[in-house]
C-alpha positions in Angstrom: -0.1 0.0 -0.2 2.7 2.7 0.7 4.1 1.9 -2.9 0.7 3.1 -4.3 0.7 5.5 -1.8 4.0 7.0 -3.1 3.2 6.9 -7.0 -0.4 8.6 -6.2 1.5 11.5 -4.3 3.4 13.3 -6.9 0.2 13.2 -9.0 -1.9 14.5 -6.2 1.0 17.5 -5.5 1.3 18.3 -9.4 -2.6 18.1 -9.5 -2.5 20.9 -6.5 0.2 23.4 -8.3 -1.4 22.9 -11.3 -4.7 24.5 -9.9 -3.5 27.0 -7.9 -2.4 29.0 -10.6 -4.2 32.1 -11.6 -5.3 31.8 -14.8 -7.2 35.1 -15.8 -8.1 35.4 -19.2 -10.2 38.2 -19.2 -9.6 40.7 -22.2 -7.8 43.7 -21.3 -9.7 47.1 -21.8 -8.6 48.9 -25.1 -6.0 51.6 -24.5 -4.4 54.2 -26.5 -0.3 55.0 -26.6 0.8 57.8 -24.0 1.7 60.7 -26.1 4.7 62.8 -25.0 4.3 66.3 -26.0 6.9 68.9 -26.8 8.1 71.9 -25.6 6.2 75.0 -26.6 8.2 77.2 -28.7 7.6 79.2 -31.7 9.5 80.9 -34.4 8.3 83.5 -37.3 6.7 82.5 -40.7 8.5 84.7 -42.7 8.2 84.1 -46.7 7.1 86.6 -49.5 3.4 86.5 -48.6 1.1 89.5 -47.9 1.0 88.0 -43.9 3.0 86.9 -41.1 2.3 84.7 -37.7 4.4 82.5 -35.3 4.2 78.8 -35.3 5.6 76.1 -33.6 9.4 75.1 -34.0 8.2 71.1 -33.8 5.8 71.7 -36.9 7.0 72.7 -40.4 5.7 74.6 -43.1 5.3 73.1 -46.5 4.4 74.6 -49.7 0.7 73.0 -50.6 1.5 70.7 -53.8 -2.1 69.6 -54.1 -3.7 69.4 -57.8 -5.6 72.4 -56.9 -3.5 74.5 -54.7 -2.5 78.0 -55.3 0.0 80.9 -54.8 0.3 81.2 -51.2 -1.2 78.1 -49.7 1.0 76.1 -47.3 0.4 73.1 -44.9 1.6 73.1 -41.4 2.9 69.7 -40.7 2.6 68.1 -37.4 4.6 65.4 -38.1 4.6 63.6 -34.6 0.9 63.9 -34.7 0.2 62.8 -38.3 -1.9 66.2 -38.8 -1.9 69.2 -40.6 -3.3 72.6 -40.4 -4.1 73.7 -44.0 -3.4 77.1 -44.6 -4.8 79.2 -47.6 -4.8 82.7 -48.8 -6.7 84.7 -51.2 -6.6 88.2 -52.7 -10.1 90.0 -52.6 -11.3 92.2 -55.0 -14.6 93.0 -53.6 -17.7 92.8 -50.9 -19.4 90.2 -52.9 -16.1 87.9 -53.2 -15.4 88.7 -49.8 -19.3 87.8 -48.5 -18.9 84.3 -50.6 -15.5 83.8 -49.0 -17.2 84.1 -45.7 -20.0 81.9 -46.6 -18.3 79.3 -47.7 -16.0 79.1 -44.7 -19.1 78.8 -42.7 -20.6 76.0 -45.1 -17.3 74.0 -45.0 -17.3 74.3 -41.2 -21.0 73.1 -40.8 -20.0 70.5 -43.2 -19.3 68.2 -40.2 -22.4 68.8 -38.4 -23.7 65.3 -39.2 -20.5 63.5 -37.1 -20.2 66.5 -34.9 -21.6 66.7 -31.3 -20.9 70.2 -31.0 -19.6 73.2 -33.5 -18.5 76.3 -31.0 -18.2 79.7 -32.9 -15.8 82.5 -31.6 -15.3 86.0 -33.0 -11.7 86.9 -33.9 -11.2 90.6 -33.1 -7.8 92.1 -33.3 -8.3 95.8 -34.4 -4.6 97.2 -33.8 -3.7 94.6 -36.5 -6.8 94.5 -38.6 -7.2 91.1 -37.9 -11.2 89.8 -37.8 -12.6 86.4 -38.4 -14.4 83.3 -37.0 -13.1 80.3 -35.0 -14.8 77.1 -35.4 -14.4 74.6 -32.5 -15.8 71.3 -34.1 -16.3 68.2 -31.5 -16.8 64.5 -32.3 -15.5 62.1 -34.5 -15.2 64.7 -37.4 -12.3 64.9 -40.2 -11.5 68.4 -38.9 -11.6 69.5 -35.5 -10.7 73.1 -36.2 -11.4 75.8 -38.7 -10.8 79.5 -39.0 -10.5 82.2 -41.3 -9.1 85.6 -40.8 -9.7 88.9 -42.8 -9.1 92.7 -43.0 -12.3 93.1 -44.3 -11.0 94.7 -47.4 -8.4 92.7 -49.6 -6.8 89.8 -47.5 -8.7 86.8 -46.8 -7.0 83.6 -44.8 -8.3 80.5 -43.8 -7.2 77.6 -41.9 -8.3 74.1 -41.4 -7.0 71.1 -39.0 -7.1 67.4 -40.4 -5.2 64.3 -38.9 -4.2 61.6 -41.6 -6.0 58.9 -39.2 -9.4 57.9 -39.1 -11.3 60.3 -36.8 -11.7 58.9 -33.3 -12.3 62.3 -30.7 -11.4 60.5 -27.6 -8.2 59.4 -28.8 -7.3 62.0 -30.7 -8.7 64.8 -28.3 -5.5 65.5 -26.1 -3.6 66.0 -29.6 -6.5 68.4 -30.7 -6.0 70.1 -27.2 -2.5 70.6 -27.7 -2.5 71.9 -31.4 -5.5 74.4 -30.4 -3.3 76.4 -28.4 -0.8 76.8 -31.2 -3.5 77.5 -33.6 -4.5 80.3 -30.9 -1.0 81.6 -30.6 -0.9 81.8 -34.8 -3.9 83.8 -35.1 -3.3 86.0 -32.1 0.5 86.7 -33.8 -1.3 87.0 -37.0 -0.6 90.7 -39.1 -1.0 91.6 -42.5 2.3 93.0 -44.3 0.4 95.7 -46.3 
């Protein structure tokens, strides 16, 4: 009988040790990578164009080379975040053209209404620099989170729109949008017409 117990004892011990392990196979919650934001530093945009502004040093200014691009169109590329602030400039020849551009900016912002949870508008008013416009903050799973236009109400019109080269998931890009919004606010606050 002792021989049977000696043979049986290792099996019981093996069963005991394997049964005591914790095999929690519950799925892990979905998470996103930690984002390390660069230090806020700015430099001056100084190309031979009718305007100037401050932009972050961790972004690069690139000439817009798209098929429909015009003179004085640029992209502010946020490479680390896979995003672009598309910047377009138009000379304004008259009140009718100016009104049409302002209405186009409104339509382009409100085109996101289908997916947006909110669209907040803010008036831009810097009379010392003759810079006026509207800032659209668009929340939700939309293609663009920020759009704005700046004008002197006479002969200049400048428009910006923030896009990411990712599928829109507001909860995942919200910290990045919040970070870049401060850069856009700086761009607008430092924006000046050259003539």
